[in-house]
C-alpha positions as CSV (number, residue, x, y, z in Angstrom):
1,M,0.0,0.0,0.0
2,D,2.9,2.4,0.8
3,D,4.1,1.9,-2.8
4,L,0.7,2.8,-4.1
5,L,0.6,6.0,-2.0
6,S,4.1,7.1,-3.1
7,R,3.2,6.4,-6.8
8,S,0.0,8.4,-6.4
9,R,1.8,11.4,-4.9
10,A,4.4,11.2,-7.7
11,A,2.1,10.8,-10.7
12,V,-1.5,11.9,-9.7
13,W,-2.4,15.6,-9.2
14,H,-5.3,15.2,-6.8
15,P,-8.3,17.6,-7.0
16,C,-8.9,20.4,-4.4
17,T,-5.7,19.4,-2.7
18,Q,-2.4,21.1,-1.7
19,M,-0.2,18.3,-2.8
20,K,2.5,19.1,-0.2
21,Q,-0.1,18.2,2.5
22,L,-0.2,14.6,1.2
23,E,3.3,14.1,2.6
24,A,1.9,14.4,6.2
25,D,-1.6,13.2,5.4
26,P,-1.5,10.6,2.6
27,P,-4.7,9.8,0.6
28,L,-6.7,6.8,1.6
29,A,-5.8,3.9,-0.7
30,I,-8.9,2.0,-1.8
31,A,-8.9,-1.4,-3.4
32,R,-12.6,-2.1,-3.6
33,G,-16.1,-1.1,-2.4
34,E,-19.1,-2.9,-1.0
35,G,-22.4,-1.1,-0.3
36,P,-21.6,2.0,1.8
37,W,-18.1,0.7,2.6
38,L,-14.7,1.6,1.1
39,I,-12.1,-1.1,1.6
40,D,-8.4,-0.6,1.6
41,P,-5.7,-3.0,0.3
42,D,-5.3,-4.5,3.8
43,G,-9.0,-5.2,4.1
44,R,-9.8,-2.3,6.5
45,R,-13.3,-0.9,6.0
46,Y,-14.4,2.8,6.0
47,L,-17.9,4.0,6.0
48,D,-18.3,6.3,3.0
49,A,-20.2,9.0,5.0
50,I,-20.1,11.6,2.1
51,S,-21.0,9.3,-0.7
52,S,-17.6,9.8,-2.5
53,W,-18.3,13.6,-3.1
54,W,-22.0,13.2,-3.0
55,V,-22.3,10.9,-6.1
56,N,-23.0,7.5,-4.7
57,L,-26.7,6.7,-4.0
58,F,-27.0,2.9,-3.8
59,G,-23.6,1.7,-2.6
60,H,-20.4,0.6,-4.3
61,C,-20.5,-2.3,-6.6
62,N,-24.3,-2.3,-6.7
63,P,-25.3,-5.5,-8.5
64,R,-28.2,-4.0,-10.5
65,I,-26.1,-1.1,-11.8
66,N,-23.2,-3.5,-12.5
67,A,-25.6,-5.7,-14.5
68,A,-26.9,-2.8,-16.6
69,I,-23.4,-1.6,-17.5
70,I,-22.2,-5.2,-18.3
71,D,-25.3,-5.7,-20.5
72,Q,-24.6,-2.5,-22.4
73,L,-21.0,-3.4,-22.9
74,G,-22.1,-6.2,-25.1
75,K,-24.1,-3.9,-27.3
76,I,-22.4,-0.5,-27.9
77,E,-19.9,1.2,-25.6
78,H,-20.1,4.6,-27.3
79,V,-21.3,6.3,-30.5
80,M,-21.1,10.0,-31.2
81,L,-24.5,11.8,-30.6
82,A,-24.0,14.2,-33.5
83,G,-25.6,12.4,-36.4
84,A,-26.5,9.2,-34.4
85,T,-28.7,8.2,-31.5
86,H,-29.2,5.1,-29.3
87,E,-31.8,3.6,-27.1
88,P,-30.3,4.4,-23.7
89,V,-30.0,8.1,-24.3
90,V,-33.5,8.3,-25.7
91,E,-35.1,6.4,-22.9
92,L,-33.2,8.3,-20.3
93,S,-34.3,11.6,-21.8
94,E,-37.9,10.5,-21.8
95,R,-37.8,9.4,-18.2
96,L,-36.1,12.6,-17.0
97,A,-38.8,14.6,-18.8
98,Q,-41.5,12.6,-17.0
99,L,-39.9,13.2,-13.6
100,T,-39.2,16.9,-14.0
101,G,-41.8,18.2,-16.4
102,L,-39.0,19.5,-18.7
103,G,-37.9,17.7,-21.8
104,H,-35.1,18.3,-24.4
105,A,-32.2,16.9,-22.4
106,F,-28.8,18.1,-23.4
107,Y,-25.9,16.0,-22.0
108,G,-22.5,16.8,-20.6
109,S,-19.9,15.0,-18.5
110,D,-20.0,16.7,-15.1
111,G,-21.7,19.3,-13.0
112,A,-19.6,22.3,-14.1
113,S,-20.3,21.3,-17.7
114,A,-24.0,21.3,-17.0
115,T,-23.7,24.8,-15.6
116,E,-21.8,26.0,-18.6
117,I,-24.5,24.5,-20.9
118,A,-27.3,26.2,-19.0
119,L,-25.7,29.6,-19.0
120,K,-24.8,29.5,-22.7
121,M,-28.2,28.2,-23.6
122,S,-29.9,31.0,-21.7
123,A,-27.8,33.8,-23.2
124,H,-28.2,32.2,-26.7
125,F,-32.0,32.0,-26.2
126,W,-32.2,35.7,-25.6
127,R,-30.0,36.4,-28.6
128,N,-32.2,34.3,-30.8
129,A,-35.2,36.1,-29.3
130,G,-33.8,39.5,-30.5
131,Q,-32.5,40.6,-27.1
132,P,-28.7,40.0,-27.2
133,E,-28.2,42.6,-24.4
134,K,-29.8,40.1,-22.0
135,N,-26.6,38.2,-21.3
136,G,-25.8,38.9,-17.6
137,F,-26.2,36.4,-14.7
138,I,-27.2,36.5,-11.1
139,S,-26.3,33.9,-8.4
140,L,-26.5,33.8,-4.7
141,K,-23.7,34.8,-2.3
142,N,-21.7,31.8,-1.1
143,G,-23.1,29.7,-4.0
144,Y,-21.1,27.1,-5.9
145,H,-21.7,25.9,-9.4
146,G,-18.4,24.4,-10.6
147,E,-14.9,25.4,-11.5
148,T,-14.8,25.8,-15.2
149,V,-14.6,29.5,-16.3
150,G,-18.3,30.1,-16.9
151,A,-19.4,28.1,-13.9
152,L,-16.8,29.8,-11.7
153,S,-18.1,33.2,-12.8
154,V,-21.4,32.5,-11.0
155,T,-19.7,30.8,-8.0
156,D,-19.0,32.9,-4.9
157,I,-16.5,30.8,-3.0
158,P,-13.3,33.0,-2.8
159,L,-11.0,30.0,-2.2
160,F,-11.9,28.7,-5.7
161,K,-12.6,32.0,-7.4
162,A,-10.1,34.7,-6.3
163,T,-7.1,33.3,-8.2
164,Y,-8.9,33.1,-11.5
165,E,-10.8,36.4,-11.2
166,P,-9.1,38.0,-14.2
167,L,-10.4,35.1,-16.4
168,L,-14.0,35.4,-15.3
169,R,-17.1,37.2,-16.5
170,Y,-18.6,39.8,-14.2
171,T,-21.8,38.5,-12.5
172,V,-24.0,39.7,-9.6
173,Q,-24.5,37.9,-6.3
174,M,-27.7,38.4,-4.3
175,P,-28.0,37.8,-0.6
176,T,-28.2,34.2,0.3
177,P,-31.3,33.0,2.2
178,D,-29.0,30.7,4.4
179,A,-31.1,30.4,7.5
180,R,-28.1,30.8,9.8
181,L,-27.9,34.4,8.7
182,A,-31.4,35.3,9.9
183,A,-31.6,38.1,12.5
184,P,-32.3,37.2,16.1
185,G,-35.9,36.2,16.4
186,E,-36.4,36.2,12.6
187,T,-37.7,33.0,11.1
188,A,-36.1,31.2,8.2
189,E,-39.1,32.0,6.1
190,A,-39.1,35.7,6.9
191,Y,-35.4,35.9,6.2
192,A,-35.8,34.1,2.9
193,L,-38.5,36.6,1.9
194,R,-36.2,39.5,2.9
195,C,-33.5,38.1,0.6
196,A,-36.1,37.7,-2.2
197,D,-37.0,41.4,-1.7
198,A,-33.3,42.2,-2.5
199,L,-33.5,40.1,-5.6
200,E,-36.7,42.0,-6.7
201,A,-35.0,45.3,-6.2
202,H,-32.1,44.3,-8.4
203,L,-34.3,42.9,-11.1
204,A,-36.4,46.0,-11.2
205,G,-33.3,47.9,-12.4
206,H,-31.4,45.3,-14.3
207,A,-33.8,42.8,-15.9
208,A,-33.1,44.3,-19.4
209,T,-29.5,43.0,-19.2
210,T,-30.1,39.8,-17.2
211,A,-30.4,36.4,-18.8
212,A,-30.8,34.2,-15.8
213,L,-30.7,33.6,-12.1
214,I,-29.0,30.4,-11.0
215,V,-29.5,28.9,-7.6
216,E,-28.8,25.7,-5.7
217,P,-32.3,24.8,-4.5
218,L,-32.6,24.5,-0.7
219,V,-29.0,23.6,0.1
220,Q,-25.8,25.5,-0.8
221,G,-23.3,22.6,-0.6
222,A,-19.7,23.9,-0.9
223,T,-20.3,26.8,1.5
224,G,-21.0,24.3,4.3
225,M,-24.5,22.8,3.6
226,A,-26.3,26.1,4.0
227,M,-30.0,25.3,4.1
228,Y,-32.8,27.8,3.4
229,H,-36.6,28.0,3.4
230,P,-38.3,26.8,0.1
231,V,-40.4,29.9,-0.1
232,Y,-37.4,31.6,-1.6
233,L,-37.7,29.4,-4.7
234,T,-41.4,30.4,-5.1
235,R,-40.6,34.1,-4.9
236,A,-37.6,33.6,-7.3
237,R,-39.9,31.9,-9.8
238,E,-42.5,34.7,-9.5
239,L,-39.9,37.4,-10.0
240,C,-38.2,35.7,-12.9
241,D,-41.6,35.4,-14.6
242,R,-42.4,39.1,-13.9
243,Y,-39.1,40.4,-15.2
244,Q,-38.6,37.9,-18.0
245,V,-35.4,36.2,-16.6
246,H,-34.7,32.5,-16.7
247,L,-34.5,30.5,-13.5
248,I,-31.8,27.9,-13.5
249,A,-32.0,25.2,-10.8
250,D,-28.6,23.7,-10.1
251,E,-29.8,20.3,-8.8
252,I,-26.4,18.7,-9.3
253,A,-25.8,18.0,-5.6
254,V,-29.3,18.1,-4.3
255,G,-31.2,16.1,-7.0
256,F,-32.1,12.4,-6.9
257,G,-33.6,12.3,-3.4
258,R,-30.9,14.1,-1.4
259,T,-33.3,16.7,0.1
260,G,-36.3,14.3,0.7
261,T,-37.9,14.7,-2.7
262,M,-36.7,13.5,-6.1
263,F,-35.7,17.1,-6.9
264,A,-35.3,19.9,-4.4
265,F,-37.4,22.4,-6.4
266,E,-40.4,20.2,-5.8
267,Q,-40.6,21.5,-2.2
268,A,-41.3,25.1,-3.2
269,P,-44.8,26.2,-2.2
270,P,-46.9,26.6,-5.4
271,L,-47.6,30.0,-6.8
272,P,-51.2,31.2,-6.5
273,L,-52.9,32.2,-9.7
274,A,-55.9,34.5,-10.3
275,G,-59.0,32.9,-9.0
276,A,-58.5,29.6,-7.1
277,G,-55.8,28.1,-9.3
278,I,-52.2,27.4,-8.3
279,K,-49.0,27.0,-10.4
280,T,-46.3,24.4,-9.6
281,V,-42.9,26.0,-9.3
282,R,-40.7,24.7,-12.1
283,P,-37.4,26.2,-13.3
284,D,-36.6,27.0,-16.9
285,F,-33.4,24.9,-16.7
286,I,-32.5,22.0,-14.4
287,C,-28.8,21.0,-14.1
288,L,-28.3,17.3,-13.1
289,S,-25.2,15.3,-12.4
290,K,-23.5,13.5,-9.4
291,G,-26.1,10.9,-8.4
292,I,-27.6,10.6,-11.9
293,T,-25.4,7.4,-12.5
294,G,-25.3,6.3,-8.9
295,G,-21.7,7.3,-8.7
296,Y,-20.6,5.1,-11.5
297,L,-19.8,7.1,-14.6
298,P,-19.4,10.8,-15.5
299,L,-22.7,12.2,-16.8
300,S,-24.6,15.4,-16.6
301,A,-27.8,16.7,-18.2
302,V,-29.5,20.0,-18.7
303,L,-33.3,19.9,-19.1
304,T,-35.3,22.8,-20.4
305,T,-38.7,24.0,-21.6
306,D,-40.4,23.8,-25.0
307,A,-40.1,27.6,-25.3
308,V,-36.3,27.5,-25.0
309,Y,-36.0,24.6,-27.4
310,V,-38.2,26.3,-30.0
311,A,-36.1,29.4,-29.9
312,F,-33.1,27.4,-31.4
313,Y,-35.2,25.5,-34.0
314,G,-34.7,26.7,-37.5
315,D,-32.8,26.5,-40.8
316,A,-29.7,28.5,-39.8
317,T,-26.9,26.4,-38.2
318,A,-25.8,29.4,-36.1
319,R,-29.2,29.5,-34.6
320,G,-28.8,26.0,-33.2
321,F,-27.0,25.3,-29.9
322,L,-23.5,24.6,-30.9
323,H,-22.0,22.9,-27.9
324,S,-20.6,19.4,-27.6
325,H,-18.1,17.0,-26.2
326,S,-17.0,13.7,-27.7
327,Y,-18.7,11.5,-25.1
328,T,-22.0,13.4,-25.1
329,G,-24.8,11.0,-24.0
330,N,-22.5,8.0,-23.6
331,P,-24.5,4.7,-23.7
332,L,-22.8,3.1,-20.7
333,A,-23.4,6.2,-18.5
334,C,-27.0,6.4,-19.7
335,R,-27.6,2.7,-18.9
336,A,-26.2,3.3,-15.4
337,A,-28.6,6.2,-15.0
338,L,-31.5,4.1,-16.2
339,A,-30.6,1.5,-13.6
340,V,-30.6,4.2,-10.9
341,L,-34.1,5.3,-12.0
342,D,-35.3,1.7,-11.9
343,I,-34.0,1.3,-8.3
344,F,-35.9,4.5,-7.3
345,E,-39.1,3.0,-8.7
346,T,-38.9,-0.6,-7.6
347,D,-37.5,0.1,-4.1
348,R,-39.7,3.1,-3.3
349,V,-36.6,5.0,-2.4
350,I,-38.0,8.4,-1.6
351,A,-40.6,7.0,0.8
352,T,-38.1,4.6,2.4
353,N,-35.6,7.5,2.9
354,R,-38.1,9.6,4.7
355,I,-38.4,6.8,7.3
356,K,-34.6,6.4,7.4
357,A,-34.1,10.1,7.8
358,L,-36.2,10.2,10.9
359,E,-34.3,7.3,12.4
360,F,-30.9,8.6,11.5
361,T,-31.7,12.0,13.0
362,K,-32.6,10.4,16.3
363,L,-29.3,8.5,16.2
364,L,-27.5,11.9,15.8
365,A,-29.3,13.5,18.7
366,D,-26.2,13.4,21.0
367,V,-24.2,15.0,18.2
368,A,-26.8,17.8,17.9
369,A,-26.7,18.3,21.7
370,H,-22.9,18.4,21.9
371,S,-21.4,21.6,23.5
372,R,-19.2,22.3,20.5
373,V,-22.0,22.0,17.9
374,R,-23.9,25.0,16.5
375,H,-26.7,25.2,13.9
376,F,-27.3,21.4,13.7
377,R,-29.5,21.1,10.6
378,H,-31.1,18.4,8.5
379,L,-32.9,18.1,5.2
380,G,-33.8,14.7,3.6
381,M,-30.6,12.6,3.6
382,V,-28.3,15.5,4.5
383,W,-27.1,16.4,8.0
384,A,-24.7,19.2,9.0
385,F,-23.5,21.2,11.9
386,D,-20.9,23.9,12.6
387,V,-18.2,23.5,15.2
388,A,-18.0,26.6,17.4
389,D,-14.4,26.5,18.4
390,A,-12.8,25.1,15.2
391,T,-9.3,26.4,14.7
392,A,-7.0,26.4,11.7
393,G,-6.5,22.8,10.4
394,F,-9.7,21.6,11.9
395,S,-11.0,19.9,8.8
396,A,-7.8,17.8,8.3
397,R,-7.6,16.8,11.9
398,F,-11.3,15.8,12.0
399,H,-10.8,13.8,8.8
400,Q,-7.8,11.9,10.1
401,S,-9.4,11.2,13.4
402,A,-12.6,9.9,11.8
403,L,-10.5,7.7,9.4
404,A,-8.9,6.1,12.5
405,R,-12.5,5.2,13.6
406,G,-13.5,3.7,10.2
407,V,-15.4,6.7,8.8
408,F,-14.5,8.6,5.6
409,I,-15.7,12.1,6.1
410,R,-14.3,15.5,5.0
411,P,-15.6,18.6,6.7
412,I,-15.9,21.9,4.8
413,G,-14.1,24.5,6.9
414,H,-15.7,24.4,10.3
415,T,-18.8,22.5,9.0
416,V,-19.1,18.8,9.4
417,Y,-21.7,17.1,7.2
418,V,-23.0,13.6,6.6
419,M,-24.5,12.6,3.3
420,P,-24.3,8.8,3.2
421,P,-25.4,6.4,0.5
422,Y,-29.1,5.4,0.7
423,V,-28.1,1.8,1.5
424,T,-26.6,2.8,4.8
425,S,-28.2,0.9,7.7
426,A,-29.1,2.0,11.2
427,D,-26.2,0.1,12.6
428,D,-23.9,1.8,10.2
429,M,-25.3,5.2,11.1
430,R,-25.0,4.5,14.8
431,A,-21.3,3.7,14.3
432,L,-20.9,6.9,12.3
433,A,-22.6,8.9,15.1
434,E,-20.2,7.4,17.7
435,A,-17.2,8.2,15.6
436,V,-18.3,11.8,15.1
437,L,-18.9,12.2,18.9
438,A,-15.4,10.8,19.6
439,C,-13.9,13.4,17.3
440,L,-15.9,16.2,18.9
441,D,-14.9,15.0,22.4
442,N,-11.2,15.3,21.5
443,P,-10.2,18.9,22.4
444,K,-7.2,18.7,20.1
445,I,-9.3,18.4,17.0
């Protein structure tokens, strides 16, 4: 194993990592996986408490997803999607349309690519509609949407963004409805509405040059699992309608059941219409990735409305959406995604997770009550809390201490979060809670 670690340090440039730190804290060598467990070359097991960067839904080496990919390997591994098509990409597009109410799926390889696609598609829509000046973007403070140049432009995490600022496009950040920022005595709902008022004030003066607002629905992940009231999404939809601005829902991290519904935007209260009618809140674009293949293969999708699609339809090639990559709509990835959707249906995953979430929250009660814990919060299959007295290096110390107790977890700054695969059992969660408590009880962490 030592040889593997030294080879990795020499040859692999690890993501989001200061490589020098790997000399003191080497990466965890993994030989195989089984359900929610990661297993090193010596057979030691580690609970994958963060789903391998939030992608794994149904465990490692899931037999049903394995079988789907193996079956597809015997048919066609890849064919370019420009000038050809295939059954897995068509069926996946149809099923995603049924789930979201948005059709016309456009595929990428990862979450940042999905963000790029949605931003480009929105600006291009307005150009095709005769309003090329509508090419600006709004996002939320502390939001994260990826690290490619366009995605980083609407991201607001200085650690990722500051170095590359000269390369980025100017965008506007609106106050985040993060409930932790509410004034004393102010409810999460009232604070979310106050943030929406700021969005309204901006749109009133800048709608003519704004293409879209992009948000992470309900949970801002990279800033430390910041959670907010769903009424913000309702007001955002209303304001985007009023000022003719697209609403982009970045469901990359929160989609596929993470927040307790298949997609987080489904939790937004409906919009009242004239008379007794109501209108379901639905974005103009939905960006999907991470859990879409159950953590197996890189894939992302952007779904949009008929109105957006029609704006690109015509005889002129330049009017079409000229974006691609060589592996767009890869059949193997699409088959993995279809297997994931099958599991959701046959195992009634959303309903089962609601029961699990209640049980797991009880198992974390002692963590929530710990003297070092602030803002313990929970939504669906996501749990998070802030550590009041965290000092420099807290995240690395906590990570190493948890590893020694058989749990793979990586805090974000002073925020510890748990986002386990859905196949995690109560016994697994109990062991995780005990490991987290042991880490919190250590004053040196």
